[in-house]
NULUM-609087 format. One record per residue: residue number from 1; x, y, z of N, C-alpha, C in turn. Coordinates in steps of 0.1 Angstrom, whole numbers, padded with zeros to 4 digits, always signed. Layout:
<atoms>
+-----+-------+-------+-------+-------+-------+-------+-------+-------+-------+
:  nr :   n_x :   n_y :   n_z :  ca_x :  ca_y :  ca_z :   c_x :   c_y :   c_z :
+-----+-------+-------+-------+-------+-------+-------+-------+-------+-------+
: NUM :     X :     Y :     Z :     X :     Y :     Z :     X :     Y :     Z :
...
+-----+-------+-------+-------+-------+-------+-------+-------+-------+-------+
</atoms>
This chain:
<atoms>
+-----+-------+-------+-------+-------+-------+-------+-------+-------+-------+
:  nr :   n_x :   n_y :   n_z :  ca_x :  ca_y :  ca_z :   c_x :   c_y :   c_z :
+-----+-------+-------+-------+-------+-------+-------+-------+-------+-------+
:   1 : +1924 : +1891 : -1223 : +1912 : +1890 : -1238 : +1914 : +1905 : -1244 :
:   2 : +1928 : +1906 : -1258 : +1922 : +1913 : -1268 : +1912 : +1922 : -1267 :
:   3 : +1908 : +1934 : -1265 : +1895 : +1939 : -1268 : +1895 : +1943 : -1283 :
:   4 : +1898 : +1941 : -1298 : +1899 : +1951 : -1311 : +1888 : +1959 : -1315 :
:   5 : +1891 : +1971 : -1323 : +1880 : +1978 : -1322 : +1864 : +1969 : -1332 :
:   6 : +1857 : +1972 : -1330 : +1843 : +1963 : -1333 : +1848 : +1959 : -1349 :
:   7 : +1850 : +1971 : -1357 : +1845 : +1966 : -1372 : +1856 : +1951 : -1375 :
:   8 : +1868 : +1958 : -1362 : +1886 : +1948 : -1365 : +1880 : +1933 : -1365 :
:   9 : +1871 : +1933 : -1358 : +1870 : +1920 : -1348 : +1857 : +1908 : -1360 :
:  10 : +1849 : +1914 : -1360 : +1838 : +1916 : -1374 : +1839 : +1907 : -1379 :
:  11 : +1854 : +1914 : -1393 : +1865 : +1903 : -1400 : +1872 : +1900 : -1398 :
:  12 : +1877 : +1894 : -1380 : +1888 : +1885 : -1377 : +1872 : +1878 : -1382 :
:  13 : +1861 : +1872 : -1368 : +1851 : +1865 : -1369 : +1848 : +1855 : -1380 :
:  14 : +1851 : +1867 : -1395 : +1846 : +1866 : -1407 : +1852 : +1851 : -1411 :
:  15 : +1869 : +1855 : -1412 : +1880 : +1849 : -1413 : +1880 : +1837 : -1409 :
:  16 : +1875 : +1835 : -1403 : +1875 : +1825 : -1386 : +1872 : +1817 : -1394 :
:  17 : +1859 : +1819 : -1402 : +1847 : +1804 : -1405 : +1859 : +1797 : -1422 :
:  18 : +1870 : +1802 : -1421 : +1880 : +1793 : -1438 : +1885 : +1785 : -1431 :
:  19 : +1877 : +1779 : -1444 : +1885 : +1761 : -1435 : +1899 : +1769 : -1425 :
:  20 : +1908 : +1763 : -1420 : +1925 : +1758 : -1419 : +1927 : +1767 : -1410 :
:  21 : +1917 : +1784 : -1411 : +1919 : +1799 : -1404 : +1912 : +1791 : -1391 :
:  22 : +1920 : +1795 : -1382 : +1918 : +1799 : -1372 : +1925 : +1812 : -1355 :
:  23 : +1918 : +1812 : -1349 : +1920 : +1833 : -1348 : +1939 : +1838 : -1350 :
:  24 : +1945 : +1833 : -1345 : +1959 : +1840 : -1349 : +1960 : +1839 : -1365 :
:  25 : +1960 : +1833 : -1370 : +1951 : +1828 : -1392 : +1949 : +1847 : -1394 :
:  26 : +1934 : +1845 : -1383 : +1926 : +1850 : -1393 : +1934 : +1871 : -1389 :
:  27 : +1932 : +1866 : -1372 : +1945 : +1882 : -1369 : +1951 : +1885 : -1377 :
:  28 : +1962 : +1873 : -1383 : +1971 : +1876 : -1390 : +1967 : +1882 : -1407 :
:  29 : +1958 : +1879 : -1407 : +1946 : +1883 : -1418 : +1946 : +1896 : -1421 :
:  30 : +1936 : +1896 : -1411 : +1931 : +1908 : -1413 : +1943 : +1926 : -1409 :
:  31 : +1951 : +1912 : -1404 : +1957 : +1928 : -1400 : +1965 : +1936 : -1418 :
:  32 : +1969 : +1925 : -1420 : +1974 : +1924 : -1433 : +1968 : +1937 : -1444 :
:  33 : +1949 : +1929 : -1443 : +1939 : +1938 : -1458 : +1942 : +1949 : -1449 :
:  34 : +1945 : +1957 : -1432 : +1945 : +1966 : -1434 : +1960 : +1977 : -1438 :
:  35 : +1961 : +1974 : -1447 : +1982 : +1974 : -1449 : +1978 : +1975 : -1466 :
:  36 : +1957 : +1970 : -1468 : +1962 : +1973 : -1484 : +1957 : +1984 : -1488 :
:  37 : +1957 : +1989 : -1497 : +1955 : +1999 : -1506 : +1938 : +2006 : -1506 :
:  38 : +1926 : +2019 : -1504 : +1916 : +2012 : -1505 : +1906 : +2005 : -1513 :
:  39 : +1915 : +2011 : -1527 : +1907 : +2005 : -1540 : +1903 : +1991 : -1539 :
:  40 : +1923 : +1983 : -1538 : +1921 : +1972 : -1534 : +1911 : +1961 : -1524 :
:  41 : +1914 : +1973 : -1517 : +1897 : +1964 : -1504 : +1884 : +1961 : -1511 :
:  42 : +1877 : +1970 : -1518 : +1866 : +1978 : -1523 : +1869 : +1969 : -1538 :
:  43 : +1878 : +1962 : -1545 : +1883 : +1957 : -1557 : +1875 : +1943 : -1552 :
:  44 : +1880 : +1942 : -1537 : +1882 : +1922 : -1531 : +1865 : +1929 : -1522 :
:  45 : +1863 : +1934 : -1518 : +1843 : +1933 : -1523 : +1838 : +1931 : -1527 :
:  46 : +1837 : +1939 : -1540 : +1825 : +1936 : -1554 : +1832 : +1925 : -1555 :
:  47 : +1842 : +1913 : -1559 : +1843 : +1904 : -1563 : +1836 : +1892 : -1553 :
:  48 : +1839 : +1894 : -1542 : +1829 : +1881 : -1531 : +1819 : +1885 : -1527 :
:  49 : +1804 : +1902 : -1529 : +1798 : +1903 : -1527 : +1786 : +1903 : -1545 :
:  50 : +1793 : +1898 : -1555 : +1795 : +1889 : -1563 : +1790 : +1873 : -1573 :
:  51 : +1798 : +1878 : -1566 : +1797 : +1857 : -1561 : +1785 : +1848 : -1560 :
:  52 : +1777 : +1846 : -1554 : +1762 : +1849 : -1550 : +1757 : +1844 : -1565 :
:  53 : +1757 : +1857 : -1576 : +1757 : +1862 : -1586 : +1765 : +1850 : -1603 :
:  54 : +1773 : +1854 : -1597 : +1785 : +1851 : -1606 : +1783 : +1833 : -1608 :
:  55 : +1787 : +1829 : -1596 : +1794 : +1812 : -1596 : +1782 : +1802 : -1590 :
:  56 : +1774 : +1801 : -1602 : +1767 : +1787 : -1601 : +1769 : +1772 : -1598 :
:  57 : +1763 : +1772 : -1592 : +1765 : +1750 : -1593 : +1760 : +1750 : -1608 :
:  58 : +1765 : +1741 : -1618 : +1764 : +1736 : -1636 : +1746 : +1725 : -1633 :
:  59 : +1734 : +1734 : -1630 : +1723 : +1720 : -1630 : +1719 : +1708 : -1636 :
:  60 : +1725 : +1704 : -1633 : +1731 : +1691 : -1646 : +1744 : +1685 : -1640 :
:  61 : +1752 : +1689 : -1643 : +1766 : +1682 : -1633 : +1768 : +1687 : -1617 :
:  62 : +1767 : +1696 : -1616 : +1759 : +1707 : -1603 : +1783 : +1718 : -1599 :
:  63 : +1788 : +1713 : -1614 : +1800 : +1723 : -1612 : +1795 : +1733 : -1614 :
:  64 : +1811 : +1740 : -1613 : +1806 : +1755 : -1609 : +1809 : +1767 : -1627 :
:  65 : +1796 : +1767 : -1626 : +1798 : +1782 : -1640 : +1796 : +1796 : -1634 :
:  66 : +1806 : +1800 : -1644 : +1804 : +1818 : -1645 : +1794 : +1823 : -1656 :
:  67 : +1789 : +1815 : -1660 : +1780 : +1814 : -1673 : +1766 : +1806 : -1675 :
:  68 : +1757 : +1812 : -1686 : +1746 : +1801 : -1694 : +1755 : +1789 : -1695 :
:  69 : +1766 : +1789 : -1698 : +1774 : +1775 : -1702 : +1778 : +1763 : -1697 :
:  70 : +1782 : +1755 : -1701 : +1786 : +1746 : -1683 : +1806 : +1738 : -1695 :
:  71 : +1808 : +1741 : -1694 : +1816 : +1732 : -1699 : +1828 : +1721 : -1699 :
:  72 : +1821 : +1715 : -1684 : +1820 : +1700 : -1677 : +1814 : +1694 : -1689 :
:  73 : +1801 : +1702 : -1691 : +1798 : +1690 : -1700 : +1794 : +1693 : -1710 :
:  74 : +1803 : +1704 : -1722 : +1799 : +1699 : -1733 : +1808 : +1688 : -1737 :
:  75 : +1799 : +1675 : -1743 : +1795 : +1671 : -1752 : +1801 : +1668 : -1761 :
:  76 : +1807 : +1677 : -1766 : +1817 : +1683 : -1782 : +1829 : +1676 : -1773 :
:  77 : +1829 : +1690 : -1766 : +1848 : +1676 : -1760 : +1848 : +1667 : -1751 :
:  78 : +1837 : +1662 : -1748 : +1841 : +1653 : -1736 : +1838 : +1642 : -1740 :
:  79 : +1840 : +1631 : -1730 : +1841 : +1615 : -1736 : +1825 : +1616 : -1731 :
:  80 : +1815 : +1612 : -1738 : +1798 : +1609 : -1727 : +1797 : +1596 : -1724 :
:  81 : +1805 : +1587 : -1729 : +1802 : +1571 : -1719 : +1811 : +1573 : -1707 :
:  82 : +1816 : +1585 : -1704 : +1832 : +1582 : -1691 : +1813 : +1591 : -1679 :
:  83 : +1817 : +1588 : -1670 : +1812 : +1601 : -1654 : +1815 : +1595 : -1643 :
:  84 : +1821 : +1605 : -1639 : +1826 : +1608 : -1623 : +1821 : +1615 : -1615 :
:  85 : +1815 : +1607 : -1609 : +1815 : +1608 : -1592 : +1822 : +1617 : -1585 :
:  86 : +1824 : +1630 : -1577 : +1825 : +1638 : -1567 : +1821 : +1642 : -1560 :
:  87 : +1828 : +1648 : -1551 : +1814 : +1651 : -1534 : +1816 : +1668 : -1539 :
:  88 : +1824 : +1679 : -1543 : +1824 : +1690 : -1546 : +1828 : +1696 : -1556 :
:  89 : +1825 : +1704 : -1565 : +1830 : +1711 : -1571 : +1844 : +1717 : -1580 :
:  90 : +1852 : +1715 : -1571 : +1865 : +1715 : -1571 : +1875 : +1708 : -1567 :
:  91 : +1869 : +1693 : -1570 : +1878 : +1678 : -1570 : +1878 : +1677 : -1588 :
:  92 : +1873 : +1688 : -1593 : +1862 : +1680 : -1603 : +1880 : +1690 : -1613 :
:  93 : +1886 : +1703 : -1606 : +1889 : +1712 : -1618 : +1903 : +1705 : -1610 :
:  94 : +1905 : +1698 : -1599 : +1921 : +1685 : -1597 : +1921 : +1681 : -1604 :
:  95 : +1910 : +1670 : -1608 : +1909 : +1661 : -1616 : +1914 : +1661 : -1634 :
:  96 : +1909 : +1675 : -1635 : +1910 : +1681 : -1646 : +1920 : +1687 : -1651 :
:  97 : +1932 : +1692 : -1637 : +1946 : +1695 : -1641 : +1954 : +1677 : -1642 :
:  98 : +1951 : +1662 : -1644 : +1963 : +1658 : -1646 : +1961 : +1656 : -1661 :
:  99 : +1950 : +1664 : -1667 : +1951 : +1662 : -1683 : +1948 : +1644 : -1688 :
: 100 : +1946 : +1635 : -1679 : +1941 : +1623 : -1682 : +1923 : +1620 : -1685 :
: 101 : +1916 : +1629 : -1678 : +1901 : +1620 : -1679 : +1896 : +1635 : -1687 :
: 102 : +1884 : +1628 : -1693 : +1874 : +1639 : -1702 : +1869 : +1636 : -1705 :
: 103 : +1862 : +1626 : -1689 : +1848 : +1624 : -1693 : +1843 : +1632 : -1686 :
: 104 : +1827 : +1635 : -1682 : +1817 : +1640 : -1677 : +1823 : +1643 : -1658 :
: 105 : +1812 : +1649 : -1654 : +1812 : +1645 : -1642 : +1798 : +1644 : -1638 :
: 106 : +1800 : +1647 : -1623 : +1789 : +1647 : -1614 : +1788 : +1651 : -1601 :
: 107 : +1787 : +1662 : -1594 : +1789 : +1666 : -1582 : +1775 : +1660 : -1571 :
: 108 : +1778 : +1647 : -1558 : +1768 : +1648 : -1555 : +1769 : +1657 : -1538 :
: 109 : +1778 : +1665 : -1535 : +1776 : +1678 : -1534 : +1781 : +1675 : -1515 :
: 110 : +1782 : +1657 : -1509 : +1777 : +1654 : -1501 : +1787 : +1637 : -1493 :
: 111 : +1788 : +1636 : -1487 : +1789 : +1621 : -1485 : +1788 : +1614 : -1468 :
: 112 : +1784 : +1602 : -1472 : +1774 : +1597 : -1455 : +1781 : +1598 : -1445 :
: 113 : +1774 : +1604 : -1438 : +1777 : +1607 : -1427 : +1770 : +1599 : -1416 :
: 114 : +1755 : +1594 : -1413 : +1751 : +1596 : -1400 : +1749 : +1603 : -1389 :
: 115 : +1766 : +1606 : -1383 : +1772 : +1616 : -1368 : +1769 : +1623 : -1374 :
: 116 : +1765 : +1626 : -1384 : +1763 : +1639 : -1390 : +1754 : +1646 : -1393 :
: 117 : +1739 : +1632 : -1394 : +1734 : +1644 : -1404 : +1727 : +1634 : -1415 :
: 118 : +1741 : +1635 : -1414 : +1736 : +1634 : -1434 : +1736 : +1619 : -1440 :
: 119 : +1720 : +1614 : -1443 : +1721 : +1608 : -1449 : +1723 : +1602 : -1464 :
: 120 : +1713 : +1595 : -1473 : +1715 : +1594 : -1484 : +1704 : +1601 : -1494 :
: 121 : +1694 : +1610 : -1486 : +1686 : +1626 : -1489 : +1697 : +1633 : -1494 :
: 122 : +1708 : +1629 : -1488 : +1718 : +1644 : -1490 : +1724 : +1644 : -1504 :
: 123 : +1725 : +1627 : -1507 : +1731 : +1630 : -1518 : +1725 : +1627 : -1532 :
: 124 : +1714 : +1632 : -1525 : +1703 : +1633 : -1543 : +1702 : +1628 : -1552 :
: 125 : +1697 : +1612 : -1552 : +1698 : +1601 : -1562 : +1693 : +1600 : -1577 :
: 126 : +1683 : +1610 : -1574 : +1671 : +1612 : -1588 : +1677 : +1619 : -1591 :
: 127 : +1693 : +1628 : -1592 : +1697 : +1629 : -1605 : +1698 : +1620 : -1606 :
: 128 : +1713 : +1623 : -1606 : +1721 : +1613 : -1611 : +1716 : +1598 : -1618 :
: 129 : +1705 : +1594 : -1610 : +1693 : +1586 : -1614 : +1689 : +1592 : -1630 :
: 130 : +1687 : +1602 : -1632 : +1678 : +1603 : -1638 : +1690 : +1613 : -1656 :
: 131 : +1702 : +1615 : -1646 : +1715 : +1614 : -1659 : +1716 : +1606 : -1667 :
: 132 : +1718 : +1595 : -1654 : +1728 : +1579 : -1660 : +1712 : +1580 : -1667 :
: 133 : +1699 : +1573 : -1666 : +1688 : +1572 : -1677 : +1696 : +1579 : -1696 :
: 134 : +1692 : +1588 : -1692 : +1693 : +1594 : -1706 : +1708 : +1598 : -1711 :
: 135 : +1714 : +1595 : -1708 : +1725 : +1592 : -1716 : +1730 : +1581 : -1719 :
: 136 : +1746 : +1582 : -1727 : +1749 : +1569 : -1725 : +1759 : +1565 : -1720 :
: 137 : +1761 : +1569 : -1709 : +1773 : +1564 : -1697 : +1772 : +1545 : -1695 :
: 138 : +1788 : +1547 : -1701 : +1790 : +1532 : -1692 : +1803 : +1527 : -1680 :
: 139 : +1806 : +1535 : -1679 : +1813 : +1533 : -1671 : +1809 : +1549 : -1655 :
: 140 : +1806 : +1537 : -1647 : +1811 : +1554 : -1634 : +1823 : +1553 : -1625 :
: 141 : +1827 : +1565 : -1623 : +1847 : +1556 : -1619 : +1843 : +1572 : -1607 :
: 142 : +1844 : +1567 : -1591 : +1838 : +1569 : -1587 : +1854 : +1576 : -1572 :
: 143 : +1846 : +1583 : -1573 : +1870 : +1598 : -1576 : +1861 : +1604 : -1557 :
: 144 : +1861 : +1600 : -1543 : +1860 : +1599 : -1537 : +1867 : +1608 : -1528 :
: 145 : +1868 : +1605 : -1512 : +1880 : +1605 : -1507 : +1884 : +1594 : -1502 :
: 146 : +1892 : +1587 : -1497 : +1897 : +1582 : -1492 : +1899 : +1580 : -1476 :
: 147 : +1890 : +1583 : -1473 : +1882 : +1585 : -1453 : +1873 : +1573 : -1461 :
: 148 : +1871 : +1574 : -1440 : +1857 : +1572 : -1434 : +1843 : +1576 : -1444 :
: 149 : +1837 : +1586 : -1448 : +1823 : +1587 : -1450 : +1828 : +1584 : -1469 :
: 150 : +1841 : +1590 : -1476 : +1840 : +1589 : -1483 : +1838 : +1572 : -1488 :
: 151 : +1846 : +1565 : -1480 : +1841 : +1548 : -1489 : +1831 : +1537 : -1484 :
: 152 : +1825 : +1546 : -1473 : +1806 : +1546 : -1470 : +1802 : +1547 : -1486 :
: 153 : +1798 : +1565 : -1484 : +1791 : +1567 : -1499 : +1795 : +1558 : -1516 :
: 154 : +1816 : +1559 : -1516 : +1811 : +1543 : -1530 : +1809 : +1538 : -1526 :
: 155 : +1810 : +1528 : -1515 : +1806 : +1515 : -1511 : +1784 : +1517 : -1515 :
: 156 : +1784 : +1530 : -1511 : +1758 : +1525 : -1514 : +1759 : +1530 : -1526 :
: 157 : +1771 : +1542 : -1527 : +1770 : +1544 : -1547 : +1770 : +1533 : -1556 :
: 158 : +1776 : +1526 : -1554 : +1783 : +1503 : -1561 : +1773 : +1500 : -1560 :
: 159 : +1765 : +1494 : -1547 : +1753 : +1486 : -1544 : +1739 : +1498 : -1553 :
: 160 : +1741 : +1510 : -1552 : +1728 : +1516 : -1555 : +1730 : +1513 : -1572 :
: 161 : +1743 : +1512 : -1577 : +1742 : +1511 : -1590 : +1748 : +1499 : -1597 :
: 162 : +1746 : +1488 : -1595 : +1752 : +1479 : -1599 : +1734 : +1475 : -1605 :
: 163 : +1731 : +1474 : -1605 : +1715 : +1472 : -1614 : +1715 : +1475 : -1625 :
: 164 : +1722 : +1489 : -1631 : +1717 : +1492 : -1640 : +1727 : +1493 : -1656 :
: 165 : +1739 : +1481 : -1647 : +1747 : +1472 : -1654 : +1759 : +1474 : -1665 :
: 166 : +1765 : +1486 : -1655 : +1774 : +1499 : -1657 : +1789 : +1491 : -1651 :
: 167 : +1798 : +1502 : -1660 : +1806 : +1494 : -1651 : +1811 : +1502 : -1641 :
: 168 : +1812 : +1504 : -1625 : +1820 : +1507 : -1613 : +1832 : +1503 : -1613 :
: 169 : +1841 : +1521 : -1614 : +1861 : +1516 : -1613 : +1864 : +1528 : -1599 :
: 170 : +1867 : +1528 : -1594 : +1876 : +1535 : -1582 : +1891 : +1539 : -1589 :
: 171 : +1890 : +1548 : -1578 : +1904 : +1558 : -1579 : +1917 : +1543 : -1575 :
: 172 : +1923 : +1539 : -1580 : +1930 : +1528 : -1580 : +1947 : +1540 : -1564 :
: 173 : +1958 : +1529 : -1570 : +1966 : +1533 : -1562 : +1972 : +1542 : -1562 :
: 174 : +1981 : +1547 : -1545 : +1979 : +1562 : -1546 : +1977 : +1567 : -1536 :
: 175 : +1964 : +1566 : -1535 : +1959 : +1576 : -1526 : +1955 : +1574 : -1511 :
: 176 : +1965 : +1583 : -1503 : +1970 : +1578 : -1482 : +1950 : +1579 : -1480 :
: 177 : +1953 : +1564 : -1471 : +1942 : +1562 : -1471 : +1935 : +1577 : -1455 :
: 178 : +1924 : +1579 : -1457 : +1920 : +1589 : -1444 : +1925 : +1603 : -1452 :
: 179 : +1925 : +1604 : -1469 : +1933 : +1615 : -1473 : +1914 : +1620 : -1486 :
: 180 : +1924 : +1634 : -1484 : +1907 : +1646 : -1488 : +1917 : +1648 : -1505 :
: 181 : +1912 : +1647 : -1517 : +1920 : +1647 : -1533 : +1923 : +1660 : -1530 :
: 182 : +1920 : +1676 : -1524 : +1927 : +1688 : -1529 : +1937 : +1680 : -1520 :
: 183 : +1945 : +1677 : -1512 : +1959 : +1672 : -1508 : +1968 : +1668 : -1513 :
: 184 : +1961 : +1659 : -1531 : +1968 : +1646 : -1530 : +1977 : +1659 : -1539 :
: 185 : +1990 : +1651 : -1552 : +1996 : +1660 : -1554 : +1989 : +1657 : -1566 :
: 186 : +1993 : +1666 : -1577 : +1988 : +1664 : -1593 : +1992 : +1647 : -1601 :
: 187 : +2004 : +1645 : -1598 : +2012 : +1634 : -1603 : +2006 : +1623 : -1603 :
: 188 : +1999 : +1616 : -1585 : +1996 : +1602 : -1579 : +1982 : +1607 : -1583 :
: 189 : +1971 : +1620 : -1583 : +1958 : +1623 : -1589 : +1957 : +1616 : -1603 :
: 190 : +1968 : +1615 : -1613 : +1970 : +1610 : -1625 : +1971 : +1596 : -1626 :
: 191 : +1982 : +1593 : -1618 : +1982 : +1576 : -1617 : +1974 : +1566 : -1615 :
: 192 : +1958 : +1575 : -1606 : +1952 : +1568 : -1603 : +1940 : +1572 : -1604 :
: 193 : +1938 : +1582 : -1615 : +1925 : +1582 : -1624 : +1934 : +1571 : -1639 :
: 194 : +1947 : +1568 : -1640 : +1946 : +1558 : -1651 : +1944 : +1548 : -1651 :
: 195 : +1949 : +1547 : -1633 : +1951 : +1531 : -1632 : +1937 : +1522 : -1622 :
: 196 : +1926 : +1528 : -1621 : +1910 : +1534 : -1616 : +1907 : +1513 : -1627 :
: 197 : +1909 : +1509 : -1610 : +1900 : +1494 : -1610 : +1885 : +1491 : -1605 :
: 198 : +1878 : +1475 : -1611 : +1871 : +1472 : -1613 : +1867 : +1482 : -1595 :
: 199 : +1851 : +1480 : -1591 : +1853 : +1480 : -1583 : +1834 : +1477 : -1576 :
+-----+-------+-------+-------+-------+-------+-------+-------+-------+-------+
</atoms>
């Protein structure tokens, strides 16, 4: 087993926590960072240290904001009659890049997975219901991953929201089964949005 200097090993251990980064990739990243100039490393360090203070979830929709105003909630720019339910703030940017959708967003921040201890309490439904009750939303778009957890969550939300007499739709054709939105190309996602179907 390789014994790296302690500080280098700490860096590798932190890098391994990133999604898709295993031991070999973390080591490669760490050795690449060793070649950076000190000023670049300090800038990166300041950027990472500032994240908790500067990037926060919007208290209304859950998308990311860096100032006090959320452009995803701006009713002057968006269609307040449609709300898209997503499981990650990142999904909002993927959908925005299609140029198709101009409605509101709501991040549930979790998908149902009893095996991993994620039950309906993780969906924070009271927050979603409060938004729907005080808004003019007529359609709810369920834009969740096409996975077992995503499908289960979509079905649960459909049944839970049906008494509100809203149109409930889901992303349409083109999404491979078992796929996450972040791995879908923009054209496929745009077609899925524009061709969304009643659910």
